[in-house]
C-alpha positions as CSV (number, residue, x, y, z in Angstrom):
1,M,104.1,108.0,97.8
2,T,102.9,104.6,96.7
3,E,99.5,105.8,95.8
4,A,101.0,108.7,93.7
5,L,103.3,106.3,91.9
6,V,100.4,103.9,91.1
7,D,98.3,106.9,89.9
8,V,101.0,107.9,87.4
9,L,101.5,104.4,86.2
10,W,97.7,103.8,85.9
11,F,97.5,107.0,83.8
12,I,100.4,105.9,81.6
13,D,99.1,102.4,81.2
14,G,95.7,103.7,80.0
15,S,97.0,106.5,77.9
16,Q,96.2,106.7,74.2
17,D,98.6,107.8,71.4
18,E,97.2,111.3,71.5
19,Q,97.8,111.6,75.3
20,M,101.3,110.2,75.4
21,D,103.9,108.8,73.0
22,Q,103.6,105.0,73.4
23,D,107.4,104.5,73.2
24,D,107.8,107.0,76.0
25,A,105.1,105.2,78.0
26,V,106.9,101.8,77.6
27,K,110.2,103.4,78.7
28,V,108.7,104.8,81.8
29,M,107.0,101.5,82.7
30,E,110.2,99.6,82.1
31,G,112.2,102.1,84.1
32,V,109.9,101.7,87.1
33,S,110.0,98.0,86.8
34,R,113.8,98.0,86.9
35,V,113.9,100.3,89.9
36,V,111.3,98.4,92.0
37,S,112.7,95.0,91.1
38,T,116.1,96.0,92.5
39,L,114.7,97.2,95.8
40,P,115.8,95.2,98.8
41,S,113.5,92.3,99.6
42,D,112.0,94.0,102.7
43,Q,111.1,97.1,100.7
44,Q,109.6,95.0,97.9
45,Q,107.4,93.2,100.4
46,E,106.4,96.5,101.9
47,L,105.5,97.9,98.5
48,I,103.5,94.7,97.7
49,G,101.6,95.1,101.0
50,L,100.7,98.7,100.2
51,V,99.6,97.8,96.7
52,E,97.5,95.0,98.1
53,E,95.8,97.5,100.5
54,L,95.1,99.9,97.6
55,A,93.6,97.0,95.5
56,A,91.4,95.9,98.4
57,A,90.0,99.4,98.8
58,E,89.6,100.1,95.1
59,S,86.0,100.3,93.7
60,N,87.0,100.6,90.0
61,P,87.2,97.1,88.7
62,A,89.8,98.0,86.0
63,R,92.0,99.8,88.4
64,R,91.7,97.0,91.0
65,E,92.8,94.6,88.3
66,F,95.8,96.8,87.5
67,L,96.7,96.9,91.2
68,E,96.3,93.2,91.6
69,E,98.6,92.6,88.6
70,F,101.1,95.3,89.7
71,P,103.5,93.1,91.7
72,E,104.0,90.6,88.9
73,G,103.9,93.2,86.1
74,F,106.6,95.3,87.7
75,G,108.9,92.5,88.7
76,L,108.2,92.3,92.4
77,I,107.0,88.7,92.2
78,N,107.3,85.9,89.6
79,D,104.7,83.3,88.5
80,A,105.7,80.9,91.2
81,S,105.0,83.3,94.0
82,R,101.8,84.8,92.4
83,T,99.6,82.3,94.2
84,A,100.8,83.6,97.5
85,F,99.9,87.2,96.6
86,Q,96.4,86.3,95.6
87,E,95.5,84.4,98.7
């Protein structure tokens, strides 16, 4: 499930105007951010762990960067806790 969600968000994030209306893309990304940021803490930590695993296994540098930035970008962590994620 996590991998499918990330795949969709990766596609949306990289979509061009002719592929997807950019206003709709922003709405989807903000909607996902709202949902995941309101998950209980244990579920947020589980999601972060799964995304970390995906990032570690990713061979595409751009996608790996997207995965590494996912927790902060989608409201799962803030700047103060970012250092802990990267260690």
